[in-house]
Structure formats: structure tokens, C-alpha cells
VEXKEDO-812268 format. One record per residue (C-alpha): z, x, y; chain; residue in one letter. Coordinates in steps of 0.05 Angstrom, whole numbers, plus 5000, padded with zeros to 4 digits. Layout:
w / u / v / ch / aa
Z / X / Y / A / a
...
END
This chain:
w / u / v / ch / aa
3648 / 0965 / 5365 / A / m
3579 / 0990 / 5357 / A / f
3535 / 0979 / 5299 / A / d
3526 / 1050 / 5262 / A / p
3459 / 1035 / 5246 / A / n
3438 / 1017 / 5305 / A / s
3387 / 1044 / 5358 / A / e
3437 / 1058 / 5405 / A / i
3480 / 1086 / 5368 / A / l
3430 / 1135 / 5344 / A / l
3412 / 1155 / 5422 / A / s
3477 / 1167 / 5422 / A / i
3497 / 1208 / 5372 / A / i
3432 / 1250 / 5363 / A / n
3457 / 1294 / 5421 / A / p
3527 / 1309 / 5392 / A / i
3491 / 1317 / 5336 / A / s
3471 / 1379 / 5369 / A / v
3534 / 1407 / 5402 / A / n
3575 / 1392 / 5339 / A / i
3520 / 1443 / 5301 / A / e
3511 / 1490 / 5371 / A / k
3584 / 1498 / 5365 / A / h
3617 / 1488 / 5297 / A / l
3552 / 1513 / 5268 / A / g
3562 / 1435 / 5228 / A / l
3487 / 1412 / 5213 / A / y
3482 / 1331 / 5213 / A / y
3424 / 1304 / 5206 / A / p
3403 / 1227 / 5230 / A / p
3414 / 1208 / 5150 / A / e
3493 / 1237 / 5154 / A / k
3491 / 1205 / 5226 / A / y
3536 / 1136 / 5192 / A / s
3588 / 1201 / 5159 / A / e
3591 / 1231 / 5226 / A / l
3602 / 1161 / 5263 / A / y
3657 / 1156 / 5212 / A / i
3691 / 1222 / 5219 / A / r
3689 / 1210 / 5300 / A / l
3721 / 1145 / 5293 / A / d
3783 / 1180 / 5257 / A / s
3778 / 1228 / 5312 / A / a
3773 / 1173 / 5376 / A / a
3832 / 1146 / 5354 / A / k
3872 / 1210 / 5342 / A / e
3843 / 1220 / 5413 / A / k
3880 / 1160 / 5434 / A / g
3813 / 1124 / 5458 / A / y
3819 / 1043 / 5439 / A / n
3741 / 1042 / 5441 / A / e
3701 / 1097 / 5403 / A / l
3631 / 1082 / 5451 / A / e
3673 / 1111 / 5508 / A / d
3689 / 1178 / 5466 / A / f
3630 / 1188 / 5443 / A / l
3599 / 1181 / 5520 / A / h
3650 / 1242 / 5531 / A / t
3627 / 1272 / 5475 / A / l
3543 / 1272 / 5500 / A / q
3575 / 1322 / 5546 / A / n
3566 / 1397 / 5515 / A / e
3632 / 1415 / 5553 / A / a
3674 / 1363 / 5522 / A / s
3655 / 1375 / 5456 / A / v
3674 / 1448 / 5478 / A / i
3744 / 1421 / 5507 / A / n
3754 / 1391 / 5434 / A / n
3735 / 1438 / 5383 / A / i
3799 / 1430 / 5341 / A / d
3800 / 1358 / 5353 / A / l
3732 / 1361 / 5320 / A / l
3745 / 1416 / 5267 / A / t
3805 / 1379 / 5244 / A / r
3760 / 1316 / 5227 / A / h
3690 / 1345 / 5206 / A / l
3713 / 1411 / 5165 / A / t
3734 / 1395 / 5084 / A / i
3789 / 1423 / 5055 / A / g
3788 / 1417 / 4987 / A / e
3810 / 1495 / 4944 / A / t
3847 / 1526 / 4894 / A / y
3871 / 1590 / 4874 / A / f
3831 / 1630 / 4817 / A / f
3771 / 1588 / 4838 / A / r
3710 / 1602 / 4804 / A / e
3737 / 1658 / 4757 / A / s
3676 / 1698 / 4741 / A / g
3671 / 1729 / 4814 / A / v
3736 / 1736 / 4811 / A / l
3728 / 1779 / 4744 / A / d
3675 / 1827 / 4771 / A / i
3716 / 1835 / 4832 / A / f
3779 / 1864 / 4799 / A / k
3736 / 1907 / 4739 / A / k
3708 / 1927 / 4808 / A / n
3766 / 1959 / 4849 / A / i
3803 / 1981 / 4782 / A / i
3757 / 2039 / 4784 / A / n
3771 / 2042 / 4860 / A / n
3832 / 2095 / 4891 / A / s
3821 / 2073 / 4956 / A / r
3845 / 2016 / 5002 / A / p
3787 / 1971 / 5004 / A / l
3776 / 1931 / 5067 / A / n
3763 / 1847 / 5051 / A / i
3738 / 1792 / 5093 / A / w
3755 / 1711 / 5058 / A / c
3704 / 1679 / 5116 / A / a
3722 / 1608 / 5131 / A / g
3791 / 1626 / 5073 / A / c
3813 / 1543 / 5089 / A / c
3876 / 1541 / 5071 / A / t
3891 / 1606 / 5045 / A / g
3880 / 1597 / 4970 / A / e
3824 / 1644 / 4957 / A / e
3857 / 1706 / 4999 / A / a
3916 / 1694 / 4967 / A / y
3888 / 1702 / 4904 / A / t
3854 / 1767 / 4919 / A / l
3920 / 1786 / 4940 / A / a
3942 / 1773 / 4872 / A / i
3885 / 1801 / 4831 / A / i
3910 / 1870 / 4886 / A / i
3983 / 1875 / 4867 / A / n
3964 / 1865 / 4799 / A / s
3934 / 1941 / 4787 / A / i
3984 / 1991 / 4785 / A / f
3940 / 2037 / 4831 / A / d
3978 / 2040 / 4900 / A / s
3922 / 2062 / 4949 / A / n
3895 / 2002 / 4917 / A / i
3951 / 1956 / 4934 / A / r
3951 / 1989 / 5012 / A / n
3879 / 1937 / 5020 / A / s
3877 / 1896 / 5077 / A / k
3852 / 1822 / 5073 / A / i
3824 / 1782 / 5140 / A / l
3825 / 1707 / 5119 / A / a
3786 / 1682 / 5169 / A / t
3780 / 1604 / 5194 / A / d
3758 / 1553 / 5245 / A / i
3810 / 1495 / 5228 / A / n
3872 / 1512 / 5257 / A / k
3905 / 1461 / 5214 / A / d
3881 / 1493 / 5144 / A / f
3912 / 1570 / 5178 / A / l
3973 / 1539 / 5191 / A / n
3980 / 1518 / 5111 / A / k
3952 / 1586 / 5104 / A / a
4002 / 1612 / 5142 / A / l
4063 / 1585 / 5103 / A / s
4046 / 1604 / 5036 / A / g
4070 / 1537 / 5016 / A / r
4025 / 1500 / 4958 / A / y
4033 / 1435 / 4902 / A / s
4021 / 1441 / 4837 / A / k
3950 / 1411 / 4843 / A / w
3932 / 1490 / 4879 / A / s
3956 / 1518 / 4808 / A / f
3897 / 1474 / 4774 / A / r
3868 / 1532 / 4753 / A / n
3927 / 1580 / 4752 / A / m
3965 / 1608 / 4682 / A / d
4043 / 1583 / 4695 / A / d
4056 / 1649 / 4674 / A / k
4018 / 1688 / 4742 / A / i
4048 / 1612 / 4786 / A / v
4123 / 1643 / 4769 / A / a
4105 / 1721 / 4776 / A / k
4083 / 1709 / 4849 / A / y
4110 / 1643 / 4873 / A / f
4172 / 1615 / 4890 / A / n
4185 / 1545 / 4874 / A / r
4214 / 1502 / 4926 / A / i
4221 / 1447 / 4892 / A / d
4201 / 1394 / 4849 / A / d
4138 / 1386 / 4886 / A / k
4117 / 1461 / 4927 / A / y
4124 / 1537 / 4911 / A / f
4113 / 1590 / 4965 / A / e
4086 / 1655 / 4948 / A / v
4128 / 1710 / 4948 / A / r
4126 / 1765 / 5015 / A / p
4094 / 1818 / 4975 / A / e
4033 / 1777 / 4964 / A / i
4043 / 1747 / 5030 / A / r
4040 / 1816 / 5080 / A / k
3967 / 1839 / 5045 / A / l
3938 / 1783 / 5088 / A / v
3931 / 1775 / 5150 / A / k
3895 / 1699 / 5178 / A / f
3864 / 1692 / 5242 / A / e
3827 / 1642 / 5281 / A / y
3739 / 1654 / 5277 / A / m
3694 / 1608 / 5289 / A / n
3625 / 1635 / 5253 / A / l
3573 / 1588 / 5297 / A / a
3596 / 1626 / 5356 / A / e
3544 / 1695 / 5379 / A / n
3593 / 1736 / 5387 / A / n
3646 / 1718 / 5326 / A / f
3635 / 1799 / 5294 / A / s
3655 / 1829 / 5362 / A / s
3741 / 1796 / 5346 / A / k
3744 / 1821 / 5279 / A / l
3800 / 1881 / 5287 / A / n
3772 / 1927 / 5223 / A / f
3719 / 1931 / 5181 / A / g
3676 / 1952 / 5155 / A / p
3689 / 1911 / 5097 / A / f
3688 / 1926 / 5018 / A / d
3677 / 1852 / 5011 / A / y
3662 / 1793 / 5041 / A / i
3691 / 1728 / 5015 / A / f
3643 / 1662 / 5038 / A / c
3647 / 1610 / 4991 / A / r
3626 / 1530 / 4998 / A / n
3623 / 1546 / 5076 / A / v
3543 / 1565 / 5078 / A / l
3517 / 1509 / 5058 / A / m
3545 / 1464 / 5110 / A / y
3496 / 1502 / 5164 / A / f
3426 / 1495 / 5171 / A / d
3381 / 1550 / 5150 / A / n
3376 / 1583 / 5221 / A / e
3447 / 1588 / 5218 / A / l
3457 / 1610 / 5141 / A / h
3408 / 1662 / 5151 / A / d
3439 / 1692 / 5219 / A / k
3505 / 1691 / 5188 / A / l
3472 / 1722 / 5113 / A / v
3445 / 1782 / 5167 / A / t
3517 / 1797 / 5194 / A / s
3542 / 1798 / 5136 / A / f
3496 / 1854 / 5107 / A / y
3523 / 1895 / 5178 / A / n
3595 / 1891 / 5177 / A / l
3595 / 1911 / 5105 / A / l
3595 / 1985 / 5081 / A / a
3543 / 2015 / 5040 / A / d
3546 / 1983 / 4973 / A / g
3592 / 1924 / 4996 / A / g
3591 / 1865 / 4961 / A / f
3584 / 1792 / 4981 / A / l
3605 / 1727 / 4955 / A / a
3576 / 1664 / 4956 / A / v
3582 / 1599 / 4917 / A / s
3549 / 1584 / 4850 / A / v
3515 / 1537 / 4891 / A / a
3498 / 1579 / 4938 / A / e
3466 / 1631 / 4910 / A / v
3404 / 1600 / 4918 / A / s
3415 / 1605 / 4993 / A / l
3422 / 1680 / 5002 / A / i
3339 / 1705 / 5000 / A / n
3349 / 1778 / 5032 / A / d
3324 / 1831 / 4999 / A / n
3368 / 1883 / 5029 / A / r
3421 / 1851 / 4971 / A / f
3417 / 1873 / 4902 / A / e
3429 / 1804 / 4876 / A / k
3480 / 1831 / 4814 / A / i
3495 / 1783 / 4748 / A / y
3553 / 1798 / 4715 / A / s
3616 / 1764 / 4672 / A / n
3562 / 1697 / 4672 / A / e
3560 / 1699 / 4751 / A / s
3528 / 1724 / 4819 / A / f
3548 / 1769 / 4872 / A / i
3509 / 1805 / 4916 / A / f
3509 / 1874 / 4946 / A / r
3481 / 1919 / 5004 / A / k
3427 / 1951 / 4983 / A / s
3425 / 2034 / 4984 / A / v
3404 / 2099 / 4954 / A / k
3483 / 2110 / 4933 / A / e
3524 / 2054 / 4932 / A / p
3595 / 2065 / 4938 / A / t
3626 / 2014 / 4899 / A / l
3571 / 2026 / 4837 / A / p
3557 / 1972 / 4777 / A / l
3507 / 1999 / 4717 / A / s
3425 / 2004 / 4754 / A / p
3387 / 1952 / 4738 / A / i
3337 / 1966 / 4683 / A / h
3261 / 1980 / 4699 / A / n
3234 / 1906 / 4683 / A / i
3151 / 1922 / 4667 / A / n
3120 / 1908 / 4613 / A / n
3171 / 1860 / 4574 / A / r
3150 / 1802 / 4534 / A / i
3116 / 1746 / 4561 / A / p
3149 / 1677 / 4546 / A / l
3131 / 1625 / 4511 / A / p
3110 / 1558 / 4545 / A / i
3116 / 1482 / 4509 / A / i
3066 / 1424 / 4536 / A / r
3078 / 1367 / 4567 / A / n
3045 / 1326 / 4522 / A / n
3049 / 1288 / 4464 / A / s
3024 / 1344 / 4426 / A / n
3075 / 1391 / 4456 / A / s
3072 / 1465 / 4424 / A / s
3089 / 1535 / 4431 / A / f
3036 / 1581 / 4461 / A / t
3075 / 1645 / 4417 / A / r
3084 / 1722 / 4440 / A / s
3080 / 1778 / 4402 / A / p
3149 / 1793 / 4386 / A / v
3165 / 1859 / 4342 / A / p
3193 / 1832 / 4282 / A / e
3252 / 1891 / 4290 / A / h
3314 / 1865 / 4286 / A / n
3304 / 1791 / 4280 / A / t
3340 / 1751 / 4237 / A / i
3295 / 1721 / 4187 / A / r
3304 / 1662 / 4134 / A / r
3313 / 1643 / 4060 / A / g
3318 / 1717 / 4047 / A / s
3361 / 1723 / 3976 / A / k
3417 / 1752 / 3957 / A / a
3459 / 1757 / 3900 / A / s
3534 / 1734 / 3900 / A / s
3573 / 1792 / 3906 / A / e
3527 / 1804 / 3966 / A / e
3539 / 1745 / 3995 / A / r
3625 / 1742 / 3978 / A / k
3610 / 1815 / 4019 / A / q
3580 / 1783 / 4075 / A / s
3636 / 1721 / 4083 / A / i
3694 / 1782 / 4094 / A / d
3631 / 1820 / 4137 / A / d
3622 / 1761 / 4177 / A / v
3688 / 1737 / 4189 / A / d
3704 / 1804 / 4219 / A / t
3646 / 1822 / 4252 / A / s
3649 / 1749 / 4302 / A / f
3734 / 1759 / 4314 / A / y
3705 / 1846 / 4342 / A / n
3644 / 1807 / 4372 / A / i
3682 / 1759 / 4419 / A / h
3744 / 1804 / 4431 / A / n
3695 / 1855 / 4455 / A / g
3655 / 1810 / 4497 / A / y
3714 / 1780 / 4524 / A / a
3752 / 1848 / 4535 / A / k
3672 / 1870 / 4569 / A / g
3669 / 1922 / 4517 / A / r
3582 / 1901 / 4523 / A / y
3553 / 1957 / 4493 / A / a
3600 / 1959 / 4435 / A / e
3585 / 1878 / 4429 / A / t
3514 / 1888 / 4432 / A / i
3522 / 1954 / 4373 / A / s
3562 / 1898 / 4324 / A / i
3510 / 1847 / 4333 / A / i
3443 / 1889 / 4331 / A / l
3487 / 1917 / 4259 / A / d
3501 / 1837 / 4231 / A / i
3422 / 1824 / 4252 / A / i
3403 / 1895 / 4204 / A / q
3443 / 1871 / 4146 / A / k
3419 / 1800 / 4154 / A / a
3345 / 1813 / 4140 / A / n
3368 / 1825 / 4070 / A / k
3422 / 1760 / 4070 / A / n
3409 / 1705 / 4122 / A / n
3444 / 1658 / 4079 / A / t
3513 / 1655 / 4123 / A / l
3481 / 1668 / 4188 / A / l
3424 / 1625 / 4194 / A / q
3481 / 1564 / 4232 / A / n
3500 / 1625 / 4281 / A / h
3441 / 1658 / 4289 / A / s
3436 / 1616 / 4364 / A / d
3501 / 1647 / 4380 / A / e
3490 / 1719 / 4363 / A / l
3431 / 1726 / 4406 / A / y
3462 / 1682 / 4468 / A / l
3521 / 1729 / 4466 / A / m
3473 / 1786 / 4449 / A / i
3435 / 1769 / 4526 / A / i
3498 / 1757 / 4552 / A / k
3516 / 1829 / 4528 / A / s
3454 / 1860 / 4569 / A / y
3460 / 1820 / 4627 / A / l
3546 / 1846 / 4651 / A / n
3507 / 1917 / 4640 / A / i
3450 / 1904 / 4686 / A / n
3400 / 1914 / 4630 / A / n
3352 / 1852 / 4640 / A / f
3291 / 1882 / 4593 / A / d
3339 / 1873 / 4537 / A / e
3361 / 1811 / 4568 / A / a
3290 / 1784 / 4567 / A / l
3272 / 1808 / 4506 / A / r
3320 / 1768 / 4471 / A / w
3307 / 1710 / 4504 / A / c
3236 / 1702 / 4485 / A / t
3264 / 1723 / 4414 / A / k
3319 / 1664 / 4412 / A / g
3259 / 1622 / 4441 / A / i
3218 / 1643 / 4383 / A / e
3278 / 1631 / 4325 / A / n
3296 / 1559 / 4361 / A / n
3248 / 1530 / 4406 / A / r
3294 / 1472 / 4418 / A / l
3363 / 1510 / 4440 / A / h
3363 / 1497 / 4514 / A / l
3417 / 1547 / 4529 / A / p
3358 / 1597 / 4517 / A / y
3320 / 1563 / 4574 / A / y
3376 / 1567 / 4629 / A / l
3396 / 1641 / 4622 / A / t
3319 / 1653 / 4623 / A / l
3321 / 1621 / 4690 / A / a
3381 / 1659 / 4708 / A / n
3347 / 1723 / 4691 / A / i
3283 / 1702 / 4735 / A / f
3326 / 1682 / 4791 / A / q
3350 / 1748 / 4789 / A / v
3293 / 1792 / 4785 / A / i
3267 / 1746 / 4841 / A / n
3212 / 1727 / 4801 / A / e
3217 / 1641 / 4824 / A / n
3166 / 1628 / 4801 / A / e
3172 / 1638 / 4740 / A / e
3249 / 1601 / 4737 / A / a
3223 / 1540 / 4756 / A / m
3174 / 1544 / 4704 / A / k
3227 / 1550 / 4657 / A / t
3271 / 1499 / 4687 / A / l
3211 / 1451 / 4680 / A / q
3211 / 1459 / 4613 / A / t
3293 / 1461 / 4600 / A / a
3289 / 1395 / 4637 / A / i
3231 / 1375 / 4591 / A / y
3274 / 1389 / 4528 / A / l
3336 / 1352 / 4567 / A / d
3318 / 1307 / 4632 / A / p
3401 / 1296 / 4641 / A / d
3409 / 1370 / 4645 / A / n
3444 / 1368 / 4711 / A / i
3443 / 1451 / 4714 / A / l
3367 / 1444 / 4692 / A / a
3352 / 1404 / 4755 / A / n
3404 / 1433 / 4803 / A / f
3365 / 1494 / 4804 / A / s
3309 / 1468 / 4799 / A / l
3315 / 1435 / 4866 / A / s
3344 / 1498 / 4902 / A / n
3286 / 1529 / 4879 / A / l
3243 / 1493 / 4915 / A / y
3288 / 1488 / 4974 / A / r
3283 / 1575 / 4983 / A / r
3203 / 1551 / 4975 / A / n
3208 / 1501 / 5024 / A / n
3188 / 1451 / 4982 / A / d
3221 / 1390 / 5020 / A / s
3197 / 1339 / 4976 / A / s
3197 / 1370 / 4903 / A / l
3273 / 1393 / 4932 / A / a
3298 / 1318 / 4953 / A / r
3269 / 1297 / 4887 / A / k
3310 / 1335 / 4839 / A / y
3363 / 1329 / 4878 / A / l
3365 / 1252 / 4872 / A / l
3352 / 1264 / 4796 / A / v
3415 / 1305 / 4799 / A / t
3456 / 1262 / 4841 / A / l
3435 / 1197 / 4787 / A / r
3464 / 1233 / 4727 / A / i
3529 / 1260 / 4760 / A / l
3535 / 1176 / 4777 / A / e
3550 / 1180 / 4696 / A / n
3609 / 1229 / 4693 / A / c
3676 / 1223 / 4710 / A / s
3693 / 1266 / 4774 / A / p
3746 / 1311 / 4737 / A / d
3691 / 1338 / 4684 / A / q
3677 / 1412 / 4685 / A / v
3603 / 1417 / 4676 / A / i
3570 / 1457 / 4621 / A / e
3566 / 1532 / 4642 / A / e
3579 / 1524 / 4711 / A / s
3649 / 1564 / 4723 / A / e
3687 / 1508 / 4725 / A / g
3648 / 1468 / 4776 / A / l
3673 / 1389 / 4764 / A / t
3619 / 1334 / 4769 / A / a
3662 / 1307 / 4827 / A / g
3648 / 1379 / 4869 / A / a
3588 / 1386 / 4853 / A / m
3556 / 1311 / 4870 / A / r
3594 / 1320 / 4944 / A / e
3543 / 1379 / 4946 / A / m
3488 / 1353 / 4925 / A / v
3483 / 1283 / 4970 / A / i
3509 / 1342 / 5029 / A / s
3449 / 1381 / 5005 / A / f
3410 / 1323 / 5002 / A / i
3426 / 1296 / 5078 / A / q
3405 / 1375 / 5101 / A / n
3342 / 1376 / 5079 / A / i
3293 / 1372 / 5135 / A / k
3230 / 1339 / 5121 / A / e
END
């Protein structure tokens, strides 16, 4: 048996790694050779080899990698997924298709074991429009075992961990105590096919299109920069004008193509193929010129903000006096208003939510006593409401007001960094994330997001630095702990992503 760290092994595995990347798209740099060694050892045992050395020598031949591609795929690809994963993007999908009265073409590229494709089919089936229900979903993957499971339509309870029991009962038949089966009306919407995205001519094998939506989530992160850039170009060409591309939360920063418009909605990102007259419209992005500059924290012992000239109109002022009758009336108003704010926001009535908040703030100028503990909540709600209608001018302005109101409230900086990324001002996003890390050095998302921005700028050293910091923080979290503001991403899943990113960084 080889020593996985030996020079001999490295010289043998290197050409195998090159062949695997060429034909499967999976990138294994030298830092990941130990992992590749373990996975190849498992494949060798299935193949019937008594000695791994013999199997490795065989795989040095490119033709052997091609001949064993199904075997290698089974042992090298990861199959972790579940129904209704990353619900924010799914909410955007549902809201958009409600406004369309025609069948849609949808592609799940890298569909794994089928949960995502069936999730989209369930959403389509829930809309009472016969045209929408005639939509077609193509789901493809390179792993034939995954496809066989998807075709069976049978899933255990673990696949429903982010799913309401009522939805499970409506769209699945119980087989026994452990398994459920997708109902026929859902299964008929999805067609599963084998596809290798690393092949140069993969798009010629698609039997319909162009696509209104392409979902390719948790796939690009396993490819090197050259391949995922090539795939993004292919996706652009395969999308209908105004069509949408959805990637995972961790992959948003990998899409650096100005032919796509980055859309922020429902606290999530989705990319739209830029055209003059989109066929699937969202609210237009507002002009961002003449915005108020961001206050900056000085990173020294006498830390202070450089204050920006923020207008006093509609800002919450502290310490104003009010009569007892005014305070009593305010209690009733506040209770009702906060209910209306959260109810309106949850139902997507963002303009209504903004109007209510502005009304509360105007009243607070007379009596702010009751709102002193709610001002940050109000600011963040109005910021997110403006973002959901793509009014970045106002979202930026209210972020600045929020920081002026409470300079140490971290969510303002995380939200502001997201806005800067959406409008492709990555330098400002970096500065903002650095401020967030100064306030809370152990914030997971701030460190992870900053590492992604450095990766986009090809600064491998700093990207690795902040990934290692992120990994250190994650080591102290339970694997099942949900990362705050991450659309349900667990610490275990993020740790896997971070390790993969660290190993994929090319010095």
C-alpha cells in the first residue's frame, strides 16, 4: 500500500487528477490528493483490485479514466441535498412564474438525487394555471446512481427536513415507516437524463430549450475557474432572453459575468440574462448615483466614524417628550403597525411595508420613547423592503441612516456589503466587510464573504487567510447549527464548502 504523502504517490496521482478534471470536471489540486487517494481506494475495491497501486497505474491512461467514468463518478461526487433547499431562491421562482401564463422550460443542471427538480415541480403544481402546469423540467446529472434514485421517486424522512408535513402528505405517498414516494402528477413534470457538464459538446445533447430557468446549485464550487466560467457562458447562451440562472448561496460570488444582471429579492440572489426588454420582468434597478457615502470605522484604539451628511428628514430622534395620553395611543399604534409590517413583508407587499414604516418614523419624531428598542428592526425592514423592489438608492440611504442611528449594529454592515456586491462595487463591499469583521472578528458570513471577494479578485493569499479564519470559527459550531442570515445553511455544510474552496485555491 502506498503512503498517501509519498513523492511516488504524488507523481502517480497527478496525471490521474488531470484526467479526472478533463473528463468529469472535478478539480483536485495537490492539497486534495489525500482525499482523492481515499476515494480511489474505495473505487479500486469495488472494481475488484487487490492492490490500489495496480488501479492507479491503470488510471494514468486517459482511456482508462473514460472507460471507468461511471465508477469514478460514484465515488467522487457528493449527494447531499433535500427538498426546498435555500428557500429564498424558490420564493423568487414562485413569485415570478405566478405572473406568467405560459409553459416554462426549466433545467436542473447537476440535479443529484432529484429533490430540487421535484421541488420545482411541486411549486408549479401548486399554481392554478393550466398553462404553467404544462411546464417541462429537465433534470440532469453525471452520477447514474443518483439518477436511478431520482427516477424511483422514493425518499426517506431526512430528505424532508426543511418541508412542512402538510406538503409531504399532499405530494407524496407513504410507502412504509421510512420511505415516501413522489406522486404521479409531480413525477410526470420531470424528465431525468444523464449529462456530463465537463464535455465540450454537452449542450448539443439537450433536447429542448431555450430555458426560462436554469438551476445549477452546489455544482460550480467543485470546478476550477476555467470550467465554471465556461459553463456560465453556456448557461447564458442556453437561456431565453430575460431567463434566470440560480446558483447556491456559496456560489454567488463565482458569477462574474456582466451579461447577467444580479437580482436581490427575498434576501437571496438570482441572475437574469440581460436584455433590453426582458420577457420575465422584475422591478427595474434604480440609478445609484449621488448616494450618501458610507461611514467608516477607523481600526485603532481611538476608533470613530467619519460621519456622512445624512438628512434629518424621516430619521428617528431620541429623547423627545410626549404626554401620557400620546404614549398610551402610541402603544396601540405600535402594536398594530408592527403586526402590519411583518404581515405585509411576509406576503411580499413591500411598498405597503415601506409606507407603514415611514409613518411610524414620522410619528416617532414626536414621541420616540416607545421606539428606542425597535429602531434597528424598523431600519432593517425598510432596507430589505427597498431591496426587494430593487430600489438600491433608498436601500443604501437607509443603510447609512441605520449606521448613524447605531454604529455598532452588525446586520447593517452585512446588508450593505450585499448591496455593494449586487451593484458590482466590490471594493466598497470589501471595505464594509472589513468593518464588520472589526466589530465582530468571529462573524462567519463576514469572513466567508470577504474571502469570496478576494478569490474573485484573484488574491489567493488573502482569500486563503479569510477562509482559514472562517474554518476556525466553524470548528466551534455544531454541524447542525444554522448560520445566521445564510438561508438555512448549516455549519457542517458550510465547513465542507470552505474546505473545498481552500483546497481549490491556486497559488
